[in-house]
Structure formats: C-alpha cells, structure tokens
C-alpha positions, 0 to 999 in steps of 0.5 A: 698269143698264149698267155700265162700268169704266175701268182706268187704266194710263197711267203709265210705271212709272219707280219700278219700274226696268227697261225694261218699265212695271209694268202689263205685268210678270207676277205669278204668271205673268200680266201685272198688267193681265190680272189686273185685267181678269180680276177685273172680268170674273169679277165681272160679265161684262157690264161694259164694260171700258175699258183706258186705255194710253199710245198707244205701248204699244198694239202691246205690249199686243196682243202680250201678249194674243196671247202669253198667249192673253188673250181677255177682251173689252175696249176700249183707249183712249189715255191723256193726260199726267196721270191726270186726262186719262187718266180723262177720255179713258176717260169720253169713250169710254163707251157712251151707255147707260152708267149707272154707271162704276167707275174703277180703277187698272190696277195694283191686281189684288187688289181683292175682287170684293165691293168691286167689287159694293158700289161699283156698288150704293152708287153707284147709290143715292148717286151715288158709292162710294169704297173706303177702308181704316182706318189701322193705324199712328199718324200725325202731321201735319207743319208747314212749320216742321218741327214735328209733331202727333199726329192721331187715326187713327180720323178718317182713311182710306186711299183705294183704287180702285175709285171708282165714280160715276153717269155723268152726275155724273162726266162733268159733274165732269170738264168742269172744267180740271185742278187740282193738288188733283185727286189722284183721281177723288173730289176731282174729284167733290167739286169740284162740291160733292157729298159722296162716299160711302165703302165698305170696301175690302180691305187686299190691294188694293195699288197696285203701284208698287215692287219691294217691292210686286211681292214682296208681289203674288207672295205674294198671287198664290200664295194665290189 
C-alpha cells in the first residue's frame, strides 16, 4: 500500500521563548524536524513525507537543510491558522494513489519505529490507529464549582501521534467545518461516527513544547 506521513509543524513555538520556533531548534546537534523526518524515513524510505510549515518559514527551512546537509526526500506545504487547517492542507497535497497516511507532530522526534510500523498495519485493517500510553499518576476530575473527584486511571490514556488513517476516510472527515472540540485528528475522525482503534505508543515520544522538554530531549538524544 502506498503510504504517506504528514508532519505538522505550523506553530510559532511561543511557549519555548526565544526568537526561533521550537521545531527548528537543535537537539543532539540536529534540528528537531530533521530528527522526526529521519525516523520515518529510516522506518520505510518509500513513505511520502510531507512537512507542513508556516509559509514565511520556507526560506529558513531551506537554509537549514543546506547548513546541515539534510537530503532526506520530502515535500513542504504551507500550514494554516490552526492545526486542523494545517492537516487539511497536508491532506489536500497527498498523491492520488496514497492509501494510508500518518499524521504526526513534527516536534515528536523520538517516536519508535515500531509504533510507526504498527500504526500503518492497524489503520490498514480497521481504518485508524491512534498511539496512546497509560497514565502513571493518579488523576482527579475538576468541576466548575471547584470540587474534585477521583477517577480510575485504568480507564484513561494519554494520546500521542502518529495518528494513522485510511486516506479515503480521513479526507472525508476533514471536509467538515472546524469545530472547537477538534483537539486532534482522532476527534475529527470520530465526528463522522467512526470508532478509533488504539495502539500502544512509546513513553519517550514526548511533544517538545517547553525548555524542560528540551532538557529531556537532549538526554534521549544522548542515548541514541
């Protein structure tokens, strides 16, 4: 089956501070986005890699690719004003013969190759594959009145990416107007009335959004 991966990196990275968005910052000597593209390419070099960036960043990205001698084949697509719009732009740029597509946060460079592989396998069978990990801490539910209630953590999962789908279904899902409840691609898919399938993610697959995350990312990169 022809496969693609849409790596979404349309944000400005304001929580990180500084003048450079987080996706371009180096971890272990290489920009985060290059690490993310690399893990997908090494898992399967036939995957059509689509990188969604803010259009004003195209020149910066091209300069970084030259500076780091980065030659993994990929296509760059302009992002939108929200993650929903950025993903939709990526979907609109899929090749016509693409059957499966993984949608992944560009700032998750430590996704396991086995998770990527399993996501395509599960999506081919059931239509979708959402990477999740169990909670380690106890959790409580807050109410508008300021009260809190214990929740059984065994019934909850933390959601990661990749979130992988059969192209025909996820394209149809993204034809609807954007809604506030669309916090990720799985919620867009569910809006059609379809049940998502879950697969086990890997705990190291963090989304790098803060300086503390960068410290942990450097540690993970040093172990590779």
